[in-house]
C-alpha positions in Angstrom: -7.6 14.1 -4.5 -11.3 13.4 -4.1 -13.6 16.4 -3.2 -15.1 14.6 -0.1 -11.7 14.3 1.5 -10.8 15.1 5.1 -8.5 14.3 7.8 -9.8 13.2 11.1 -8.3 12.5 14.6 -8.5 9.0 15.8 -10.9 8.1 18.9 -11.3 5.4 21.2 -14.0 3.9 18.9 -11.1 3.8 15.9 -9.2 1.2 17.7 -10.1 -1.7 15.7 -9.6 0.5 12.8 -6.0 1.4 13.9 -5.0 -2.0 14.3 -6.4 -2.9 10.9 -4.0 -0.1 9.5 -1.2 -1.2 11.6 -1.6 -4.8 10.4 -1.8 -3.3 6.8 1.4 -1.4 7.1 3.1 -4.5 8.5 1.9 -6.9 5.5 3.5 -4.2 3.1 6.8 -3.8 5.0 6.8 -7.9 5.2 6.8 -7.6 9.1 3.2 -9.4 10.0 4.9 -11.7 12.4 6.2 -8.7 14.5 3.0 -7.3 15.2 2.0 -8.0 18.7 -0.3 -5.1 19.5 -4.0 -5.9 20.5 -7.1 -4.0 21.0 -6.7 -3.6 24.9 -3.2 -2.5 24.8 -3.4 -0.1 21.9 -6.8 1.4 23.6 -4.9 1.7 26.9 -1.5 3.1 25.4 -3.3 5.7 23.2 -6.4 6.8 25.0 -5.8 6.2 28.7 -2.3 7.1 28.5 -2.3 9.2 25.7 1.1 7.9 24.5 0.5 8.4 21.0 -2.3 10.0 18.6 -3.4 9.3 15.1 -5.2 10.7 12.2 -7.0 9.3 9.5 -7.5 10.2 5.7 -11.0 10.0 5.0 -12.5 9.7 1.5 -16.0 9.5 0.9 -16.9 8.5 4.8 -14.1 5.6 4.2 -10.8 5.6 5.9 -7.9 5.4 3.4 -4.7 6.1 5.3 -3.3 7.0 8.7 -0.6 8.4 10.5 0.6 7.6 14.0 2.7 10.0 15.9 3.9 10.8 19.5 6.2 13.5 20.7 9.7 13.2 22.0 12.4 15.8 23.0 15.6 17.3 21.7 18.0 18.6 24.5 20.0 20.0 21.6 16.8 22.0 20.4 15.4 22.5 23.7 12.0 21.7 22.1 9.9 18.5 21.7 9.7 17.0 18.3 6.8 15.2 16.5 8.0 11.4 15.8 6.2 10.0 12.9 5.8 5.9 13.8 3.5 5.0 10.8 2.1 6.5 7.7 0.3 4.2 5.7 -2.5 4.7 2.5 -4.3 1.6 1.3 -2.9 0.8 -2.3 -5.8 1.4 -4.1 -5.6 5.4 -2.9 -1.8 5.9 -3.5 -0.7 8.3 -5.9 -3.6 10.6 -5.2 -1.9 12.8 -2.8 -3.7 11.3 0.4 -0.2 10.5 2.0 1.4 14.0 1.3 -2.0 15.5 2.9 -1.4 13.3 6.0 2.2 14.2 6.4 1.3 18.3 5.9 -1.4 17.7 8.4 1.6 16.3 10.7 3.6 19.3 9.5 0.7 21.7 10.8 0.4 19.8 14.2 4.3 20.2 14.7 4.3 23.8 14.3 1.3 24.2 16.2 2.8 22.8 19.1 6.2 24.4 18.7 8.1 21.3 17.9 11.6 21.9 16.7 11.7 19.0 14.1 9.8 16.1 12.8 11.3 12.7 12.4 10.7 9.0 11.1 12.3 5.9 10.1 12.0 4.3 6.6 13.2 0.7 5.7 16.1 1.0 3.4 14.4 -1.1 0.6 11.1 1.4 0.2 11.9 3.4 -2.4 8.6 4.7 -3.7 8.4 6.2 0.2 12.3 7.4 0.0 11.4 9.3 -3.0 8.2 10.5 -1.5 10.2 12.1 1.6 13.0 13.5 -0.5 10.4 15.0 -2.8 9.4 17.0 0.2 12.9 17.9 1.5 13.2 15.5 4.2 16.9 14.8 4.9 17.9 11.2 5.3 20.1 10.7 8.8 22.9 8.7 7.4 25.1 9.4 10.4 23.0 7.8 12.9 22.2 4.3 13.5 19.0 3.3 15.5 19.5 0.9 18.4 16.7 -0.7 20.3 16.3 -2.8 23.3 13.1 -4.9 22.9 11.2 -6.2 25.9 13.4 -9.2 26.5 16.3 -7.1 26.7 14.5 -4.6 29.0 13.7 -7.4 31.1 17.1 -8.8 31.1 18.8 -5.5 32.0 16.4 -4.7 34.7 17.9 -7.8 36.4 21.4 -6.2 36.6 
């Protein structure tokens, strides 16, 4: 890892940069066509309504990775949890410890805010990420299936 490495919290002035990283991870996951987030929506959700937070890995003044997260709540634990929505490092900076540093930074935030756990999802085919998460002691939750109601389904159900 570079000597001039820091992690900094995303600010309102970083919305365009956040979108750049979101599109970068979408390209990597071959899901570019699913990105509908735009500048105004991201700015409003993250900075006006504070629904999510993000941090950047910065090397020599350049943002080389990011992690976007929010907090949920576990009724079983009676505590909030940190949910990692996205963790992404530009390809030319992978394998140098920046992803791990971002994840460990979030671990610190989770502990600081008394979270009972930290969770995220990973695409089944993403072996490099799966191996990385397993190396850190993360446990795959293979007894659980993620369900989703998209915007159209929410709209349809609201009419019932």
